[in-house]
Every structure is written in C-alpha cells, then in structure tokens.
C-alpha positions in Angstrom: -55.9 63.4 32.4 -57.7 64.6 29.3 -58.3 67.9 30.9 -54.6 68.4 31.6 -53.8 67.5 28.0 -56.3 70.0 26.7 -54.7 72.8 28.9 -51.2 71.9 27.7 -52.4 71.7 24.1 -54.1 75.1 24.4 -50.9 76.7 25.9 -48.8 75.3 23.1 -51.2 76.7 20.5 -51.4 80.1 22.2 -47.6 80.5 22.6 -46.1 82.8 19.9 -44.1 80.9 17.3 -40.5 82.1 16.7 -39.0 82.4 13.3 -35.9 80.2 13.6 -34.8 81.1 10.1 -34.6 84.8 10.8 -32.0 86.9 12.7 -33.8 86.6 16.1 -31.9 84.9 18.9 -32.4 81.2 19.0 -33.0 79.1 22.1 -29.8 79.2 24.2 -28.6 82.6 22.9 -30.1 84.7 25.7 -27.8 83.1 28.3 -24.6 84.0 26.4 -25.2 87.7 25.8 -23.6 89.0 29.0 -20.8 87.5 31.2 -19.1 88.3 34.5 -16.3 90.6 33.5 -14.1 89.3 36.4 -13.9 85.8 35.0 -12.1 84.6 31.9 -15.2 82.9 30.5 -17.4 85.9 31.3 -15.1 88.4 29.6 -14.8 86.0 26.6 -18.6 86.0 26.2 -18.9 89.8 26.6 -16.0 90.4 24.1 -17.5 88.1 21.5 -20.9 89.6 21.9 -19.3 93.1 21.4 -17.4 91.8 18.4 -20.4 90.0 16.9 -21.3 92.7 14.4 -17.7 93.0 13.2 -17.4 89.2 12.9 -20.6 88.9 10.9 -19.6 91.7 8.6 -16.1 90.4 7.9 -15.9 86.6 8.2 -17.3 84.4 5.5 -17.8 80.6 5.8 -15.0 80.1 3.3 -12.4 82.1 5.3 -9.6 80.1 6.9 -9.2 81.3 10.5 -6.5 80.4 13.0 -8.0 80.4 16.4 -8.3 78.7 19.8 -12.1 79.0 19.8 -13.6 77.6 16.5 -17.1 76.9 17.9 -17.4 80.3 19.4 -16.3 82.1 16.2 -18.6 80.1 14.1 -21.5 80.9 16.5 -21.0 84.6 16.8 -19.9 85.2 13.2 -22.8 83.0 12.0 -20.6 81.2 9.6 -22.1 77.8 10.4 -20.6 74.4 9.9 -18.5 75.5 6.9 -17.0 78.3 9.0 -16.3 75.9 11.8 -14.7 73.4 9.4 -12.4 76.1 7.9 -10.7 76.9 11.2 -7.3 75.8 12.2 -7.4 75.3 16.0 -4.3 76.4 17.8 -4.9 73.8 20.6 -4.8 71.0 18.0 -1.4 72.2 16.6 0.2 71.2 19.9 -0.8 70.7 23.5 1.9 72.8 25.3 2.5 76.5 24.5 6.2 76.2 23.5 5.5 73.6 20.8 2.2 75.3 19.8 4.1 78.6 19.5 6.6 77.0 17.1 3.9 75.5 14.9 2.0 78.9 14.8 5.3 80.6 13.8 5.9 78.1 11.1 2.3 78.5 9.8 2.4 82.3 9.9 6.2 83.1 9.4 5.4 83.7 5.8 2.2 84.7 4.1 0.0 81.6 4.2 -3.5 80.5 3.2 -4.8 81.7 6.6 -7.2 84.6 6.1 -7.6 85.7 9.7 -6.0 85.1 13.0 -8.5 85.6 15.8 -7.9 84.7 19.4 -8.9 85.3 23.0 -6.6 85.1 26.0 -8.4 82.8 28.5 -5.5 83.3 30.9 -6.0 87.1 31.2 -6.9 86.8 34.9 -3.4 85.4 35.4 -1.2 87.8 33.4 2.0 86.3 34.9 1.2 82.7 33.9 3.4 81.2 31.2 0.2 80.7 29.1 -0.7 84.4 29.3 2.9 85.5 28.6 3.0 83.2 25.6 -0.3 84.6 24.3 0.9 88.2 24.6 4.3 87.3 23.0 2.4 85.8 20.1 0.2 89.0 19.9 3.2 91.2 19.8 4.9 89.0 17.2 1.7 89.1 15.0 1.8 92.9 15.1 5.3 92.9 13.6 4.3 90.9 10.5 4.1 93.3 7.5 1.4 91.2 5.8 -0.9 91.0 8.9 -3.2 93.9 9.7 -4.7 94.2 13.2 -8.4 94.9 12.3 -10.0 94.4 15.7 -9.0 94.2 19.4 -10.8 94.3 22.7 -9.0 95.2 26.0 -9.7 93.7 29.4 -10.7 96.0 32.3 -7.0 96.7 32.9 -6.4 97.9 29.3 -4.5 94.8 28.1 -5.7 93.3 24.8 -7.6 90.0 25.3 -9.3 89.5 21.9 -7.6 90.3 18.6 -8.3 89.8 14.9 -5.6 90.1 12.2 -6.4 90.0 8.5 -3.7 88.3 6.4 -2.9 90.3 3.2 -0.5 87.5 2.2 2.2 88.8 0.0 0.9 92.4 -0.1 1.9 94.8 2.7 -1.0 95.6 5.0 -2.2 99.3 5.0 -1.4 99.7 8.7 2.1 98.4 8.2 2.7 100.9 5.4 1.4 103.7 7.7 3.7 102.6 10.5 6.7 102.5 8.2 5.9 105.9 6.8 5.6 107.3 10.4 8.8 105.7 11.4 10.6 107.1 8.3 9.3 110.5 9.1 10.5 110.3 12.7 13.9 109.2 11.6 14.1 112.0 9.0 13.0 114.6 11.6 15.7 113.3 14.0 18.4 113.7 11.3 17.3 117.3 10.5 17.6 118.5 14.1 
C-alpha cells in the first residue's frame, strides 16, 4: 500500500503543471474543439470555435448580448460570469417561437440597450421546420434594420447562414446600411438614365 502511494505521488510530482491562468486550453476544452458537421450540435461547436477569435476581439464582459446560447458565448468569448450575466436569452423571453418572435421584435424594433445579437440555428438540419423558418425570418428581419450591422456570419455545409452576429449602432445608421442604401440609390439612378 505504501509502495502504491509512493508511485502515485511520484507520478503526480513528475506530471507537468499547467498554467490555468494563461491562455492555454483548460481541462474540458479539448473535447469541444471539433464537432461532427452533420449534426446541429457538432456544427455549433465548430462554428463557435471558428468564431472564437472574433468573439474574443469584439465582445466585452459589459456588452449586452441577445442570444439563445449565453453559456457558449461566455465560454468562447472568454467574457466570464459578467459576460454570461449580461446576456438576454431568447429562450427565456418566451417558450414558443411565435411569442418569442414578438418579444424579440419589441426588444429590437427600435434601437435598444442590446449591444450585439448573436445566435445559432440549432434546427439547421431541419430547414423546413417551423423553428428553422422562424430563425431565418428573424435573421432576414435583422438584416433590414438600419441600426444593426451584420459583423459576422458562418454558413452551414449547404451555404445557409447558421451563426450570425449583429452589432447594434443604436440611433446611428450602421456603415453597411449606408453602403446598401448608396448602392440602391445608384441602381435606381442608373435605371432612370437608361
């Protein structure tokens, strides 16, 4: 028994220590680096790993984020508990999509205190489901808001967006909206001239 304890003690001493305060992956992070791209969960993991640098560079713990995945965003953006607590979870707004849709529209129909809207379509494998259709309808609606700028998106293997991020410019027009409006005005002017 003493011999076994000595061997275990020696192994523990000889194992390299990890710096848990640094940027190295912590225990449990290795398993969530790559996912099966044919499953909703696997694509979500892969999409968030790909977005990790962008999330860390842009999200601050004090940012208010509307999302369906607050734990995942706090994890990959490394915003910690403060970042987690500053999220508005879409699933908590309402249980069913029609009611949730209405509450999201009320929250974002005008410039609000929400800094970012970031979401993933967990129903991407069932594009004809009512949940997936509602998610895409919300995505299309967000793109029409002049104060929201689409700053990140990730398509699924079929080319449909499954992860998006919008920055809220509040009462100012987003730069991408101004570009779209200028391009539209130029197209209309070109149409009138011909």
